[in-house]
Structures are given as C-alpha cells and as structure tokens.
C-alpha positions, -999 to 999 in steps of 0.1 A, spaced: -284 429 48 -292 425 87 -318 397 91 -354 409 95 -373 391 123 -409 390 110 -437 368 116 -453 360 84 -483 383 73 -501 374 44 -507 408 19 -539 404 -1 -535 421 -34 -570 426 -44 -566 458 -68 -570 494 -64 -607 501 -56 -622 530 -77 -644 543 -47 -647 577 -31 -618 586 -5 -641 603 20 -669 574 22 -679 566 58 -686 528 63 -701 513 96 -676 487 105 -682 465 135 -649 456 152 -642 437 181 -611 432 201 -624 398 215 -599 371 212 -574 393 193 -539 399 201 -514 427 192 -483 416 176 -455 447 179 -428 450 153 -400 477 161 -373 497 144 -353 519 168 -322 541 172 -292 528 191 -306 493 190 -306 462 169 -341 462 162 -349 465 123 -385 455 117 -380 433 146 -409 413 163 -406 428 198 -437 420 218 -475 403 218 -503 415 240 -538 411 247 -568 433 252 -582 440 287 -609 461 300 -598 497 305 -627 522 303 -620 559 307 -584 568 305 -569 590 333 -550 622 319 -516 607 332 -521 578 309 -505 576 276 -531 564 248 -534 558 212 -572 558 205 -582 538 176 -617 538 160 -621 509 131 -659 524 129 -645 557 110 -633 549 78 -616 571 51 -596 567 19 -588 533 7 -553 523 5 -534 517 -28 -499 507 -21 -464 519 -15 -433 517 -38 -405 537 -56 -391 547 -87 -368 525 -110 -352 550 -128 -322 546 -154 -298 551 -122 -315 525 -102 -312 500 -130 -279 506 -141 -269 504 -104 -285 470 -101 -268 456 -132 -233 465 -117 -241 441 -85 -233 404 -84 -264 382 -90 -270 373 -57 -270 407 -44 -295 416 -73 -319 389 -62 -315 402 -26 -324 438 -34 -355 426 -56 -367 403 -26 -361 429 0 -383 454 -15 -407 434 -34 -413 399 -15 -447 401 4 -432 379 31 -397 381 34 -394 417 23 -414 448 28 -439 443 0 -437 472 -26 -465 470 -50 -461 503 -70 -435 512 -95 -428 546 -113 -403 552 -140 -392 582 -163 -405 589 -195 -372 602 -216 -345 610 -197 -343 627 -161 -318 638 -138 -310 602 -125 -299 591 -160 -264 588 -172 -273 605 -202 -300 626 -222 -321 609 -245 -358 606 -260 -377 578 -279 -379 596 -312 -355 614 -337 -352 652 -338 -381 667 -357 -402 636 -360 -437 651 -355 -453 622 -369 -434 599 -343 -426 574 -367 -391 568 -354 -408 562 -317 -389 532 -301 -378 522 -264 -346 505 -273 -325 526 -248 -349 513 -218 -343 477 -231 -308 476 -217 -313 484 -179 -348 497 -170 -370 471 -187 -353 440 -170 -353 455 -136 -389 464 -139 -398 428 -151 -377 413 -123 -397 434 -97 -428 424 -111 -417 386 -108 -405 396 -73 -438 412 -63 -457 381 -72 -462 389 -107 -478 426 -110 -471 459 -98 -490 492 -103 -467 508 -126 -470 543 -140 -447 567 -161 -437 604 -157 -420 626 -183 -393 653 -170 -394 668 -204 -405 666 -241 -378 663 -268 -359 696 -273 -373 703 -304 -409 705 -292 -402 732 -266 -395 769 -268 -363 771 -256 -352 741 -277 -335 724 -246 -346 695 -224 -329 713 -197 -338 747 -179 -377 746 -181 -391 760 -212 -425 753 -226 -441 729 -249 -448 749 -283 -487 748 -290 -480 733 -324 -466 700 -309 -491 695 -281 -509 668 -304 -478 650 -311 -467 651 -275 -503 638 -263 -495 609 -289 -462 602 -275 -475 592 -240 -498 566 -258 -468 552 -277 -448 548 -245 -477 529 -229 -482 507 -258 -445 502 -263 -439 491 -225 -471 469 -227 -459 450 -258 -428 443 -235 -450 425 -210 -452 455 -186 -490 465 -180 -493 504 -174 -513 515 -149 -511 553 -157 -491 582 -162 -484 616 -148 -488 648 -170 -453 663 -161 -431 660 -133 -426 691 -115 -443 715 -138 -433 747 -120 -398 741 -118 -370 753 -139 -343 727 -132 -307 724 -145 -320 690 -153 -351 679 -179 -378 702 -169 -408 718 -185 -431 743 -172 -470 744 -173 -491 769 -154 -520 752 -137 -544 766 -167 -518 752 -194 -517 718 -176 -557 717 -176 -561 728 -211 -533 703 -223 -552 675 -202 -587 682 -214 -578 694 -252 -551 670 -260 -540 642 -235 -573 630 -224 -591 629 -256 -560 613 -273 -557 585 -245 -595 579 -253 -590 578 -291 -562 553 -287 -580 531 -266 -562 539 -234 -593 554 -214 -587 527 -186 -553 543 -179 -553 566 -150 -540 603 -154 -521 620 -126 -520 659 -125 -495 683 -108 -468 657 -98 -449 684 -75 -448 700 -40 -474 706 -12 -473 744 -16 -494 749 -46 -514 719 -43 -547 734 -36 -543 761 -63 -535 735 -90 -561 710 -78 -589 735 -78 -582 746 -115 -581 713 -126 -610 697 -109 -634 726 -109 -631 724 -147 -657 694 -155 -640 688 -189 -606 685 -175 -615 667 -142 -633 638 -163 -598 628 -173 -579 632 -140 -577 601 -117 -560 623 -91 -531 645 -80 -497 637 -73 -473 654 -48 -437 657 -38 -423 669 -4 -397 694 -12 -415 725 -7 -402 736 29 -378 760 13 -374 780 45 -368 749 70 -401 752 83 -428 723 87 -439 703 56 -474 716 43 -495 687 52 -526 706 59 -526 716 23 -530 678 13 -559 677 37 -577 707 20 -578 688 -12 -591 656 4 -617 678 19 -626 698 -12 -622 670 -38 -630 636 -21 -637 618 -51 -601 624 -64 -570 604 -53 -541 620 -38 -509 598 -46 -474 607 -32 -454 605 -63 -419 614 -52 -397 623 -23 -359 618 -10 -333 631 12 -311 653 -9 -276 662 -8 -261 626 -5 -231 622 20 -220 586 24 -209 593 61 -245 597 70 -257 562 60 -266 558 98 -282 590 101 -315 585 120 -333 616 104 -334 597 71 -359 572 83 -376 599 107 -383 621 76 -401 592 56 -422 584 91 -432 619 96 -442 625 63 -462 593 56 -479 593 87 -492 631 82 -501 627 47 -520 593 51 -539 613 76 -546 640 54 -559 615 27 -531 604 8 -538 569 -10 -503 557 -14 -466 564 -14 -441 563 -40 -404 568 -30 -380 581 -55 -348 561 -67 -352 525 -53 -315 522 -56 -286 542 -61 -249 537 -61 -221 548 -37 -219 584 -52 -259 588 -46 -261 584 -85 -254 579 -115 -268 614 -120 -260 632 -153 -263 668 -137 -245 660 -104 -278 662 -84 -267 632 -60 -294 619 -34 -302 592 -8 -321 564 -15 -332 538 12 -304 512 -2 -271 521 -18 -255 494 -40 -215 497 -42 -205 489 -76 -170 482 -69 -176 459 -39 -211 446 -46 -222 456 -10 -256 468 -2 -260 495 24 -297 496 39 -304 529 54 -330 531 81 -353 549 59 -358 513 43 -370 499 76 -392 528 83 -410 526 49 -413 488 56 -434 494 87 -461 504 64 -457 486 31 -450 453 50 -485 452 72 -510 474 52 -528 454 26 -538 469 -7 -575 480 -4 -573 486 34 -591 515 47 -575 543 69 -593 546 104 -592 571 130 -560 569 152 -552 596 178 -523 600 203 -523 616 236 -488 627 237 -471 650 213 -440 629 207 -462 599 190 -474 602 156 -500 576 145 -521 564 118 -541 531 113 -557 509 86 -583 484 85 -571 455 62 -594 436 39 -588 403 61 -602 421 92 -567 428 109 -560 464 121 -526 478 115 -514 506 139 -482 524 129 -468 546 158 -436 568 154 -421 580 186 -400 611 174 -388 619 211 -361 610 232 -386 597 259 -391 559 265 -429 561 259 -451 532 275 -487 537 263 -520 513 256 -537 509 223 -575 519 234 -603 505 212 -638 510 226 -630 505 264 -605 478 257 -565 485 260 -533 464 252 -499 477 266 -472 487 241 -441 506 243 -423 531 219 -385 531 225 -367 567 218 -368 577 181 -386 545 171 -410 533 143 -435 507 156 -461 488 137 -490 469 160 -510 444 140 -542 435 157 -556 402 148 
C-alpha cells in the first residue's frame, strides 16, 4: 500500500444523534486564527490522501466574477452525519482469510484505523447468502416454521471473525447492520432463493421472527447490531438471491409483522431501514411508507443504491433531495454501491474513484446521512461470487500472491471518512465553477471540513470564502481534495 502522508486528525465518535435532519441551528464560526490544511488525491501524480498545503485566511470582501471561489457558510446547518463504511460479505471475509496475517492487519487498519487509516465506522453484512457468497445458505432447516433449528454456524468461519477484527481496528465498535437478499426458498412462492419470487403470506410471521433471531445470535457473539433493512433491492428479480415487495407489500410487512415482532422481542431500539434500492423509485417508496403513520413509526429511514442510470444518463440525485425535503425527520442512508463489470486491467482507471466522489458529494448535499460501500474487499477475480456477478471493490486482495491492490476509489472515499467526524453537521458549500463539486461539514470539535472534487481537466486555483475572509487553495485536474479548517 502506498504510504498515506497525513497529519493526525482526531475523529470523535460521539454516536448517532437522533435529531431531525433539517434542523437549522444558529452557528457562530470565525476564521480568526485558523488555518486551512489541504489533502489531495490526484490523477497522474503520486498524491494519495497526501498533505499538500497549509493556508491562512485574509480579508477578501466581494469576489469578482473572474475569481473562482468555494463559498462556505457554517451558520446554515442541515443533516447530522452518521459515518461511512462498507459491507463485509462472505466474499470479503473469505478473501481476507486467504491473505497473509500481515496483509490482513494492513487491510483492517487501512479501512478502520482512525489516524493511520480512513476511519470507517459502518459495517453492513448479508443475512442468508447473497451473490457475493461462495454458496447458497440459510440459518434454518427446510420447512422449520418455528425456527427451532436457527443457527449462524456458517458465519462463524469467515464473516464473524472479520467483523470482530474490524470492530477492534475501529477502536472497539462500529455501526453494524444486516440486510437479507432472500428468505429461505420454502418461504417463497417460487420455492427458490434466486429469481425474485415473493414471501408467502403464511410465513410472514416466521420471517419477521427470523430477523430477531439473527440480531440475538450476532449479539451473543459480541457484535452489537444497530439495525436491519427489510429487503435488499425489493424490486429486482435477479439471477442471484432476491425477493420482490411492492411498496404496499413492504409497508404492510413492516407495520403488521416486522415492526411489532421487533418490539415484542425487546428489540425496539434497533433501527429499521426501508427500500434499500435505487434512487429512481425512492420518492414513491418513501411516500408509501412514511405517509402511513403505523408503518412510519417503525422506520428509522430509507436506504438507497446507485444503480438506477440504466440509459447511461445522470444519477437521480434530485430524487434524494425530494425525500429529504418531504420527510425531514427520516434519515437517508446510502446502503450499497460499486463499480460493476470487473476488469483487472482497470485497477488504475480514474473513473472508479470519480464515481464515488460525484455520488457522495451530491447525495450528501441532498440530505444523505451516511454512506455504505458494497464489498469492502474482493479477490483478483472480482469475487468470489456464486453466480458470476463480478465487481470492483476499493481494495482487491490477490489470494495467490497475498498482494493488496488499492484502487483510487479507496482514497476518494477516504477524503470524506478520514476527516468528517460522526455527529458533524452538513453546512452550505457552493462552488463558482462547474468543474468543481463540493460539500462541507462542521465537526463536533469546531473544525470545518470542505471537500472539493475537480472533475475537469483544468488546473483550478480558487479561494475558500467564509464571511468576507478567504484562503488560497488549488484543485489539480481530476483530483479530490479535503480542506480542514481549524
């Protein structure tokens, strides 16, 4: 792994505040005596989360039209930042287990260490098998409606050890949630975990209890469970594990079965995420759940993925903003995204990171509270995957050589996760040139984090402007930059 040249930044873990996302707080922030510390990852350079510059604020006043600026207003706050992380799937855990011990330790520190890594604080995992499993499995015997045979022995070999190691590397805890890809085949109308199908009505109660069994089993292993999502991608009939719910079916399962069962089993503090699919239908789904008071009371928020731009058009970021505007008391969490169609000749493809940067900035600016990448680690084939659905991960581990390959997406994600502290408030950040994308946060310790992505070919000098004061900055072509003001 390339050496990350970083100044130490203390990332405070203060927990996820259960506050309304759209609250506006009067914040008094002064640039007096503060400096701007710049960190850069740039194409065609050796910069990878590298400390590149330090600047100070001076009087600036009204910028001319010719002056490139990023305007930051810490007095206008929005949603509370929850954190950033990724999924530890069967594929990720199996790949890690094949690496030498020193490479396993390196990988976990690179992701979860708050000072020497990029400070991940969220972990997702699959309930039952998913496409990124080497085999199909569930936690119960066929036909066991009473769930007497429920056990997670399958997960004890690879997944649970990796999750525990990640918790340790993160300082003792992470925000951990699980998502099912499919109920057991015998609970479904197509008698198959694959190819969609629907949950049979007579098994709705047993399936609701299944989630609680999973939570209690993982917590018995020493892994606190923050929450669950109802169903991964409920409108996708896939050749891998999948299950279809219309918005009304998911709403009714939540309010009539899953929500009440979670409460009955003493798990009312666990968060429930609805939808867990793309931005395209997110408003229709959100309105169906959240306009129903009986369903809404059980839903912490809505999850989203980024696979909706079927025709190659722009991602539908504005749909996220509409949900945030209409339901400001509900949280929006990015629960999955990856670059598909793995090709080992494209490890250095700069578009990998830029897809992450563009999505994360736009989604944060539209109300997203946190970001969960898909597989945290995959092997040299983009797997393992039992249905041949191979993808990129930010880091690939070569099972034969023990080599770790860090793609630029690892560094792009790190420009957020390394510097934004859990509990931060998003603040206004506005660029004056279209090649620059930006989002900003006010940290609990009073520092301000300004993330600026230059998606163009132009070397762009600009100023960070706050209330009549400005500091000089630079964004190299095709670069991601973080500016910490403290």
